[in-house]
N, C-alpha and C positions, 0 to 999 in steps of 0.2 A: 575458380577456373580450373579445369582439369590440368593435370601436370603435363609439362612439355608440349603445350599447344603452340601453333606456329602462326605468326602474324605477317601478312603480305599486303603491300599497298600497290594498286594499279594507278599510275599517275597519268593524268591527261593534261596536255599543254594547250595554251592559247585559247582558253575558254572564258567567256565572260563570267564575272563574279556571280551575277544573279541567276545564271543558267547552270551553274556547276552543281552536280548532284552530290548529296551527302554520302559519307561513308557509313556502311552498315556491316555488321559482322555475322558470319555464319560459322558453325562449329560442326565438323564432320565426326563420324564415329571413331576415326583413328586419332582424335584429339587435336586436329589441325583447325586453328581459328583463322579465318580469312576476312580481310576488309575489302569491300568492293563498292562501286558506285551504286547509289540508290536511284534507280530509274523512276521510282514512283514519286520522287520529289519534283514537283512542278510549281514554279513561281513561289518558291519559298515555303511550300506546304508539302509535307510528306507524312506517310503513315509508317511507323516503325514495325517491321515484320517481326513475327515471333522468332525466338531464339531457342534452339534445342540445346540443352545442356546435360551434362552428366554430373551427378552429385559428387562432390569432392569429399574427401575424408576429413572429418572434423578433428581438430586437435586443440587442446586447451593450452593456453599460454597466459599465465597470470603471474604477476610479481607482487609481493607483499609490500605494503607501504610502511616505510620506516620514518616515523616522525620523531625527530630528536629535539631535545630541549634547547632553548636559547637562554643564555645567561644575560640578564638585564643589569646594566650598571647603574649606579646612583649618579645622576647628572652632576650633582655637586662635587663628586669626586673626580670628574674627568679633567685631565690636564689640558690647558690650552695649547694649541699648536700640534695636536696629535695628527699623525699620518701613518698610513700603512695598516696592514692587518685586516683590510676590508672594512674599517670602521668609518673613515672619513669620506664623505661624499659618495657613499655607495649604500643606498638603501636596499634592504633585503625584504622585498614584498612577497609574502607567501600566502597562497590561498588555501585555507584548510580543507576545501572541498576537493582539491586535486589528489590524484593517486599517482604512485610511481609507475604503475603499469596497468594494462588491461582496462582501458577507458572505453565505456560504451558510447556510441554515437547518440546523443540525446535527441536530435531531430529525427533520426530514423526510428528511435523507439516510440516517439509520439506520432509520427506521420505514417509509419508502416508497421502497425501492430500485427498484421497478418503474416508478415514475413518472418520465418524462424531466424533466431539469432545465430549467426555463424560464430563459432569460437575461434576460427582461424581465418585470417585475411592475408593472402599470400600473393605477391606479384614479384617476379624478377625478370628483367629484360636482358637477354644474352644475344650477342650478335652471332649469326651463322656465317658459313662460308659463302653463301649465296647473297648477292647484293639485295638490299631492301627487305631481307627476311630476318626476323628476330624471334627468340623463344621467350615466352612468359612462363617462368617456372613457379609453380604454386608451393614449393617446399622451401620458401625463403623466410626464415624466422625473423630476420632483421626488419624487412619491410612489413611483415605482419605486425610486429610490435610498434613500428613507426606509424602505420596507418591507424592502429587502434588507439594509440596514445596521442597522436598528433592531431586528430580530427576533433579534439575536445571542443565543445561549444559552450560559450557563456556569453549571452548577449551578442552572439554573432562574432566573437573574437577567437583568434587562436591564442592560446596561453602557453607559456613556457612550462614544461613539465617540472614537477618538484624533484629536487635533488634527494638522493638516498640519505645523505647526511645534511640535515638542516644546518645552516650557517651558525656556528658558535662565535658570536661577535666578541673579539678581544678589544678592549678599550684602554686608553691611558688613564689610570686612576691610582689612588693611594689606598693603603690599608686604613682601617678605622682608627688605630692607635698611633699612626705615624704623625709626627709633629708637623710634617709638610701638608697634611690634610687640613684644608681650611675648615671643613665642617666639624671635625673632631676638636680642632684647636679652639674653635669658638663655641663648643658645647657647654651648656650650663652645668654639666656633670664632670667637667674636666678636673675640678678640684678633688673629686673622689678618686680619680686616677692618681693624682699626686699623693693623696692621703694613703692609698694602698701601698705605694712604694716607700713612703716614710715609715709606715707600720712594719714593713719587711725589714727596713734598715734597723729599726729599734729592736726587733726580734733577733737579728743577727748579732747585734752588740751584746744582748743579754746572753745568747748562747756562747759567744766567744769568751765573755767574762767567766761564765760557768766552767767552760772547758779549761781555761787558764788556771782556775783555782783547783780543779781536780787532776788534770793531766799535765799541766805546765805548758800546754800548747793550745792555741785558739781553735785548732782543728780537732781537738779531742783525740780519740784513738785512731782516727783517720783510716779505718779499715776499708772503707769503700774506695778511696783513692788508691790505696795499695792494691786492691783487687783489680782496678782498671788498668794499672800500668805494670802489673806483675808478670804478664805473659803475652807474648806475641803481638805487641802493639805495632811494631813495624810491619810484621807479616799481615796484620789486619789491614793496614793501609794498602799494602801491595795486592792483597786479595781483592780489595774493593776496586782498585784500579783495573785489574784483570777482568773482574766481573763487568765493569762498565765498558771496557774495550770489546768484550765478547758479544755485545749487543749488535755489532756490525754484521752478524750473521743475517739479520733481518734485511739489511741493504743488499747482500748477496742474493737472497731469495727473491727480492723484488726485481733484481737485474735478470734473473732467470725467467721471471714472469714477463718482463718487458720484451725479451728476445724470443718469446714463444717456446722456450724449452719446457715450461710447465704452464698450466692454466690455473689462474687463481681460484676460480669458482669450482674447479674439479679437485685438484690436489694441492694447490698452493696454500689454502687456509688450513688444510689438515697438517701439512708439513710445518707450518708456523706454530700450530698448537702443540705438536710433538716437540718442537724445539723449546717452546716456553716451559713445558713440563720438565724436560731434561734440565733446563736452566735452573728452575726452582729447586729440584731435588739435588742437583750438584752443589748448590750453595748450602743447603741444609746439611747434606752429607759432609761437606768440608768443615763446617762449623762443629758438627758432632765429632768428626775424626780428630780435630785439634783440641777438643775438650776445652773450648774457650769458656770463660766466665759469662754470666748472663749479660753483662754490659756489652761485651764484644758480639755475642750472638744476636742480641736484639738489634744492634746497629746494622750488622751485615744483612739480617733478614728483612728489616724494614726497607733498607736501601734496595735489596733484591726485588721486593714487591713493587717499589716505585719504578724500577727498571723494567719489570714485567709489564706494567701498565703502559709505559712509554713504548715498548716494542709492539705491544698489541695494537695500540692506536696507530702507530706508524705503518705497520703491516696492513691492517685492514683499511686504512684510509687510502694508501697507495694501491692496494689490491682493487679497491673500488675504482680508482682512477684508471687502472690498467684496463678494466673492462670497458670503461667509457672511451678510452683511447683506441682500443681495438675496434669498437663499434663505429667510432668516427671514421677510422681508416676504411672500414668496410662500406660505409655509406658514401664516402668520397669516391670509392671505386664504382659504386652503383650510379652515382651522379655522373661520373665520367662516361659510363655506358649510355646513360640517357641523353647526354649532350653530344652524342655522335652526330656529325653533320647530316647523315642520312635520316636520322630521327628528327632533327630540328627542321629540316627543309626537304620533305619528301617530294614536293612539287616546286619546280623552279620558277614558275610564273607567279609574280607577286600579286597579280590581280585575281588569282584563283582563290576561292573561298577556303578550300582546304589548306592552301598555303598560308592564308591569313591566320587560320586557326593555330598554326604551329610556328610561323616565322616571326611573330611579334614577341617571341620569347627572347628578350634582351636583358642585359645586365641590370639596368635600372629597374625594370619590371620584376626581375627575380629578387633583387635585394630590397624592394620596396617594403615587403612585409617585415623582414628582419629589421630594417632600418627604423621603421615606425615603432616596432615593439621595443627596440633598444632606447628610443628617445625618452628621456625622463620627464620632458616638459611637453609632450605631445598634446595637442588640443583634442577634444572629443571628435572633431570632424576628421582628424587624421587617423582615427582608429581603423585598423584594417579588418574588414569583415570576411568571413568565410564565403568565398564566391561560389557560384553555382557549379563550376567545374569540380571543385573539391567535393561538394555534395554528390555530384554525379558519379565521382569515383567510388564513393562509399556505396551508392546505390548499385552501381554496376558490379562491384565485387560481391555485394549481397546477393545479386541475381545471377552471378557467374557470367556476366556479360563482358564482352571485350572492351578495352579502353581505346578511345580515339586519341588523336594527337593533341587535342586541346586538353584532355584530361592528363595525358603524359606531361604536358607543360606544367600543369598544376602539381603533379606529383614531383616534378623537379623542384618546384618552389617549396614544397613541403619538406623535401629532403634537405634543401639548403637551410631551411628554418631549423630543422633538427640538428644539423651540423653546427649551426651557430649556437644552439643551446648547449650542445656537448662541449664546444670550445669554451663557452662561458664557465661551465662547471669545472673543466680542467684548469682554467685560470684560477679558480678559487678565490682566495682573499688577496691575490697579488694585485696591488694598486701602485706600488712603488718599484718593485723589482720584477724580473721576468723569471722567477723561480717556479714556474708552473710545470706540471707533469709533461714529459718525463725528464725535464732539465733538473729537477730537484733530486734525482737519484744519483747522488754523488757523495763522497765521504765528507766534504765540507759542510753540506747542508745537514747531513745526518749527525755529525759530531757537534754541530752548533745547536742542534735540537736537544741532545742528551742532557746538557747541564741546565737547560731552561727550567724554571720553576712551574712547569705545567706537564700534565700527562696526556694532553690532547694535541695531536699533531695537526699543524696547519702549514700551508705553503709559505705563509708570511705572517709575522706578528708586528704589532705596534712597538716601536723602539724609541728609546731616549736618544737625544742628540749626542750626549756624552756621558761619561762615567763621573759621578761625584765621589771622589776618593774620601772626602771628609764624611760623607754619608756611609760609605763602606766601613770606615773606621768606627763610626758611631754604632752601627748595627752589629759589627763584630764584637765590640766591647760589650754590648748588651747581651750577645749570645753567650760569651764566656762568663759574664756576670751572673746570668740566670742559671747556667749550669752549676756555677759555684754555690748559688743559693740552694739549688735542688740537692746538691751533695750534702750541704750542711743540714738541711731539713731531714734528709734520709738518715744521716749519721746520728743525729741527736734524737729524733723522735721515732723512727721506724726500725732502725737496725737493732736496738736492744730488744724490742718486742719480738721481732722475727727470730732472733737468736734464742730467746727463752722458749718459744714454741718448738723450734728444732731440737733444743736440748731435752725437752720432755719426750719427744719422739725417740731420741737417741737413748734415753734411759729406759725405754720400754714401758712407759706409763700407758695403761689401757686407754682405749679410745674414749670410753664413757667418762673417765676422769679428766682426760684432756679437754673434752667438749665442755666441761664445766667452766673452763677458762675462756671459752669462745666469746661470750658477751663482753668480757673485759678487754680482750684483744681487739674486738671489733670497735669498741669505743676509743681505745687508745690510738687506733689507726684512722679514726674518722677525720679529724681535722688535718693531720699530716697528708693523708691521701688527697683530700680536697685541694690543698695547697699545691701538691705536686701535680695534680691533674691540670690545674690552671696554668702553672708555670711551664709544664711540658708543652701545652698548646701554645703558649706565648713564645717560647724559645724557637719553635719550629715555624709556625705560621706568621709570626710577626718579625722575628729576627733572621733566622736562617734563610727563609725564602726571599726576604727583602735583600739580603746580601747577594744571593744568586741573581736576583732580578737586576740589581744595580750593576753587577759585574758583566752580565750579558746584555745590558741596556734593555731588558725586557720591561715594557712600560705598563702592562696590565698587572696591577698589584691587588686585584680583587680576590685574595686568597681565602677570605672568610667574610661573613656578614654578621649582623648583630644576633648571634646565637644565644646570648644571655637573655634575650627577650622572647625566647621560644615559648610557644604555647602548647606544643606537643613534640613528640620525639621525631616525627617526620620533618618538622621545620628545623629541629636541631641537626638532623642528618644533612639537610641541605645547606645550612649556614655555617656549621662547624668547620667543614673542610670542602670548600667550593671546588677545587680542582678534582678531587676524587669523586665528589658528587656528580660532576659533569661527566666523568668517565663512566661511572656506574649507570647514569641515566642513558647514555648513548649505547654502551656496549653490553649492558646487562638488562636493563628494564626494556628499552625499545627493541633491542635485538631479540629478546625472548618473545616479545609480542609478534615480531615479524617472522621469526624463524619457526617458532613452535605454535603460532596462532593462539597464544594464551590470552586470557582476559587480563584486564589491568590489575585486578586483585591478586591473581596468580603471579603476574610479573613482579608486583611489589614484594610478594613473599620470596620469590627467587632472588631478588636483589638484596633483601635483608639477609637471606640465608648466606649468600656469597660473602657479604660484608662480615657477618658473624663468624663464618669459617676462617676468614683471614685473621680476625682478632683472636680467635681461639688458637690459631697456629702460633701467634706471638706469645700467648700465655704458655703454650706447650714448650716453647723455646726457653722461657724464663724458668719454669718450675720443673722442666724435664719430665713431664707427665701430661697425659691427655685425659682430661676429666669432662670437659664440655660445659662447665658452669657458666663461663662468660657467654658461650654460644646460646645457652638456654635463656639467660637473662636478657640478651640482646633481642632474641626472638619474641620475648614478652613485650617488647615495645610496640608490636603490631596491635595486640588487643588494647594496649593503653592509648594508642592513637585513635582506635575506634571508639573508645570510651569518651574521649574528649569531644567527639562529634555527636554525642547523644544530647537529648533535650536538656538534661540536667546540667551539663558542663558547656554546652555550646554557647559561645559569646561571653563566657566568664574568663576573660583573659588573665586577670590577676590570679585567680584560683588555679588556672591551668599552668601559669608560669611558676607558681609556688610548688605545684606537684612536680613540675620538671626539675626545679632546683632541689627538691627533696630527693629525687632519684639520683642527681649528681652527687649529693652529700653521702647518701647511703650506699649506692652501688659499688664504687671502687673498693671501699673498705670491706664491705660484706663479701664481695667476690674474692678478694685477696685472702680473707680469713678462711674461706672455704678451701682454697688451694693449699693453704698452710696446714689445715687440720685434717683434711680428707684426701 
């Protein structure tokens, strides 16, 4: 409809219902649309006259679809009595055919093939100073998106639009090696778990006896422990606390977005990324300035990366909520305009047909569609179909025809339905608390999220009823015990080998001569690195994260899956570190598809590259040099994944698992040897 056209209604009183003429619209050259009585309507029959229209300017408005992965929990690991976090009693039914924006009208595409598809559907009703006169503005992007996305048809039903962020369901569950996990405690392989730790204990006894015989101490030379406590240990803890406290900048930025000082979609996300870049380089620069040993530097950098992921998730999730919140406020304002009494009842006589077409717009009728859509146990007969008025609105807009009052009533119904959908998405996973946007933008919620063992922000998480301090003590003891084992293994098996290689470099031995020692160094580090690799995973994902989860009463302990059964490196990437995998899936893989229109293969490459760059950064912190060996080795996982999908290896799970374990054995030792020699 041409911009700024004017709608006027001539009201007739005290006319019988069957003799009242229908309203028809005419459009003048100056852009004024007028509704008048149709005199050609006799005894219920009328011929609709032609309508002169001016072509409107087409504008494209499309939003990309972000389909984010859902983590599925093992039902056997779910704790009874779970509540909160959107898991209990709240099914998340998603239709893969839906799109986030730009939905074509299927009935119009099939029934009206001759009508060109308009890329812009725009209607806005504004009251003028003159009574009974309103302006329909065609430059309204909100109603354009609403009408295009809201009129989706599937079997005659209105369906809720898909959320930008698909629900990531947090459930109450245990980790695989937790003694409280009934499935692992009853596993037929539980004896091998016991055997592993008994073997570790016997190895420690042998090392302690050997150190006592040589050094007179069970710890041997103890160089690694001296390195860890020799410099700035208290300053390291203070720096880590300041680093965690500085994350509150994200909350301040979201407050500015909420109060309309800045727009998230325009400049908010740019400011957030600038802050994250500064945050990372500030931590790296501080560690470099203090000349900390690699133990201190690795700790502060790894924790910095975790805080970066937390900030990114918090900012972009709430940034998305801010746009929904503003859109809901805008639609509520439009609904208030459409509910003006002069629009609801243009004709006072209730027996008048035109009055009937607009005055039966009551609360029950308006909420009927939303109520039925929200009912989880609605019968098929209660399913609300798209009525003729809604189809007529689409047809009228396609033909640049004016809307009558019955269609405006249906438009109000559609806006109410959209407002309800936005409210549901703003509520998010809140089923126990009322911490939905914008009530969640407070320091209490923010600093309760920071220590949680997850890097995906949600409005609510499943929680334990209480803290088990005996469990905290058990996992804390396991944490320090594993760190002690790792120090002993490093001191006895790895430290002497590394010192010999560095001594050869210090003596100026030529590279060719030093490389002759490469195979022996590689084999000497093979088993120690394998053991350190497994222990480092166990101490973080089984011990430390469980301690944090218990202290914060965080009930979802699905920090990893059975990665040891991986058949390729993509499965290993998913199961080794579930929290980080969920982050990369949402904010790297799917975001690259939505933002840059990449294919899945290209998005996979981008995700692997980002992960490889982060790992290479950690290696640069350890060895004080940037070589890219780990980055290249990690990127080689992509062709290896493709190889497992060939006809030769497809379906050969044992062979593929053996290839995976071969890589776990060889990779760490080979990569570390490269950094030592080159």
